[in-house]
PLY file of the C-alpha trace (Angstrom):
ply
format ascii 1.0
element vertex 173
property float x
property float y
property float z
element edge 172
property int vertex1
property int vertex2
end_header
-173.31 -32.01 34.27
-170.66 -32.00 31.47
-172.09 -28.96 30.09
-171.96 -26.91 33.32
-168.18 -28.01 33.62
-167.52 -27.11 30.02
-169.21 -23.60 30.70
-167.22 -23.02 33.85
-164.03 -23.92 32.06
-164.71 -21.55 29.22
-165.47 -18.80 31.87
-162.11 -19.23 33.46
-160.13 -19.49 30.14
-159.76 -15.67 29.63
-158.54 -15.23 33.24
-155.98 -17.90 32.73
-154.66 -16.05 29.76
-154.60 -12.75 31.46
-152.61 -13.91 34.50
-149.19 -14.31 32.79
-147.95 -13.65 29.26
-147.65 -16.51 26.98
-144.09 -17.73 26.24
-144.47 -16.43 22.60
-145.30 -12.91 24.08
-142.02 -12.58 26.21
-138.73 -11.61 24.59
-136.08 -14.07 25.42
-133.94 -11.28 26.85
-136.45 -10.51 29.60
-138.24 -14.01 29.90
-137.63 -14.25 33.80
-139.69 -11.15 34.45
-142.83 -12.32 36.29
-145.96 -11.28 38.06
-145.35 -11.38 41.84
-146.82 -9.79 44.97
-144.80 -6.68 44.45
-145.60 -5.89 40.89
-147.55 -7.04 37.89
-144.33 -7.45 35.78
-141.31 -7.35 38.03
-137.87 -7.64 36.33
-135.85 -6.88 39.48
-133.82 -10.21 39.41
-132.15 -8.93 36.32
-130.60 -5.78 37.87
-127.59 -4.73 40.01
-126.79 -1.14 41.16
-128.22 1.37 43.54
-131.23 3.31 44.37
-131.11 6.14 46.90
-133.18 8.68 48.73
-132.01 11.69 50.48
-134.13 14.17 52.32
-133.88 17.35 54.19
-136.49 19.23 56.08
-135.66 22.55 57.88
-137.66 25.10 59.86
-138.13 26.54 63.28
-136.89 23.85 65.71
-136.61 21.36 62.90
-133.38 20.26 61.07
-133.84 16.66 59.72
-131.54 14.78 57.34
-132.34 11.31 56.23
-130.69 8.93 53.67
-131.43 5.44 52.40
-129.22 3.65 50.02
-130.32 0.29 48.61
-127.49 -1.74 46.95
-128.85 -4.31 44.63
-126.89 -7.34 43.46
-128.86 -9.63 41.17
-132.14 -8.51 42.45
-131.17 -8.94 46.25
-131.40 -5.64 48.26
-129.38 -4.39 51.17
-130.50 -1.22 52.60
-128.40 1.24 54.61
-130.53 3.63 56.47
-129.54 7.01 58.25
-132.29 8.54 60.02
-132.11 11.27 62.72
-134.33 9.19 65.18
-132.25 6.04 65.15
-128.57 4.78 64.83
-127.38 3.91 61.24
-128.26 0.48 60.34
-128.29 -1.98 57.35
-130.88 -4.58 56.64
-132.47 -6.54 53.83
-134.99 -4.88 51.44
-137.12 -5.73 48.51
-137.13 -4.34 44.90
-139.63 -4.11 42.17
-138.53 -2.84 38.64
-141.80 -2.86 36.64
-141.38 -2.66 32.88
-144.24 -1.37 30.88
-143.73 -3.75 28.06
-142.04 -7.08 27.02
-139.95 -5.22 24.40
-136.36 -3.92 24.94
-137.48 -0.48 25.94
-140.40 1.62 27.19
-141.90 2.82 30.48
-140.75 1.59 33.94
-141.10 2.18 37.54
-138.92 1.37 40.49
-139.99 0.68 43.95
-137.86 -0.23 47.02
-138.88 -1.54 50.42
-136.40 -1.07 53.35
-136.73 -1.70 57.11
-137.63 1.10 59.35
-135.43 -0.23 62.08
-132.63 -2.77 62.51
-134.87 -5.36 64.21
-137.54 -5.63 61.48
-137.76 -6.64 57.78
-140.15 -4.90 55.38
-143.24 -6.79 54.20
-145.21 -6.79 51.03
-148.04 -5.02 52.99
-145.73 -2.03 53.79
-145.59 0.89 51.43
-142.30 1.30 49.51
-139.89 3.89 51.12
-138.58 4.75 47.59
-140.72 5.10 44.56
-139.83 6.58 41.20
-142.48 8.22 39.01
-143.10 6.33 35.71
-139.91 6.78 33.48
-139.12 6.09 29.92
-136.07 3.93 28.99
-134.48 3.77 25.53
-133.04 0.40 26.73
-134.14 -1.54 29.75
-130.65 -2.74 30.25
-129.58 0.63 31.63
-131.86 2.52 33.98
-130.47 5.83 35.24
-132.26 8.72 36.63
-132.77 11.39 39.32
-135.98 13.07 40.62
-135.82 15.99 43.01
-139.19 17.37 44.50
-140.36 19.23 47.47
-140.38 17.21 50.72
-143.82 15.87 51.47
-143.79 17.51 54.95
-142.83 20.92 53.72
-145.32 23.47 54.84
-144.58 27.09 53.87
-147.27 28.44 56.28
-145.26 27.04 59.32
-141.84 27.72 57.83
-140.92 24.13 56.86
-138.99 23.63 53.73
-137.19 20.88 52.22
-136.45 18.47 49.38
-136.29 14.73 48.57
-133.94 13.39 45.99
-134.34 10.00 44.44
-131.45 8.58 42.26
-131.05 5.31 40.63
-128.45 3.51 38.54
-129.40 0.02 37.61
-127.69 -2.26 35.15
-128.64 -5.52 33.64
-126.51 -8.25 34.87
0 1
1 2
2 3
3 4
4 5
5 6
6 7
7 8
8 9
9 10
10 11
11 12
12 13
13 14
14 15
15 16
16 17
17 18
18 19
19 20
20 21
21 22
22 23
23 24
24 25
25 26
26 27
27 28
28 29
29 30
30 31
31 32
32 33
33 34
34 35
35 36
36 37
37 38
38 39
39 40
40 41
41 42
42 43
43 44
44 45
45 46
46 47
47 48
48 49
49 50
50 51
51 52
52 53
53 54
54 55
55 56
56 57
57 58
58 59
59 60
60 61
61 62
62 63
63 64
64 65
65 66
66 67
67 68
68 69
69 70
70 71
71 72
72 73
73 74
74 75
75 76
76 77
77 78
78 79
79 80
80 81
81 82
82 83
83 84
84 85
85 86
86 87
87 88
88 89
89 90
90 91
91 92
92 93
93 94
94 95
95 96
96 97
97 98
98 99
99 100
100 101
101 102
102 103
103 104
104 105
105 106
106 107
107 108
108 109
109 110
110 111
111 112
112 113
113 114
114 115
115 116
116 117
117 118
118 119
119 120
120 121
121 122
122 123
123 124
124 125
125 126
126 127
127 128
128 129
129 130
130 131
131 132
132 133
133 134
134 135
135 136
136 137
137 138
138 139
139 140
140 141
141 142
142 143
143 144
144 145
145 146
146 147
147 148
148 149
149 150
150 151
151 152
152 153
153 154
154 155
155 156
156 157
157 158
158 159
159 160
160 161
161 162
162 163
163 164
164 165
165 166
166 167
167 168
168 169
169 170
170 171
171 172
């Protein structure tokens, strides 16, 4: 009996180490980053600033403009949404700032969840409404960037053109 318990414990030991970094592995400056349901290494609680998405789609019988501005204060998110189908509204959101390492610089990715309407809150099961591609930071304390790309609903064959632009400016608090 004791042998089977010992074997079971030995089997689980590597998984226990893989779940979270050991205290000696985490630099003191970013020690509150943690694994949560949004990200494997979420450092959002360290940041304040803005992340925004603007999109335009134009074509025959279509002229859509949408904007989402997420204002972040100490990791807490308030979203202001302007959508052509609904009146402008504000609501709570969620943020993941995923660092690629425990060092002071490296790769990172930003994801923002905002409500689709004034009555609902985003959940962890929802897809983020704003996502950056993986970026490189020379210093995690300052994350600035911009990504402009073709609108996902653009369709040249049907005369639909458009762009989406994501910008972010986050500072460590």
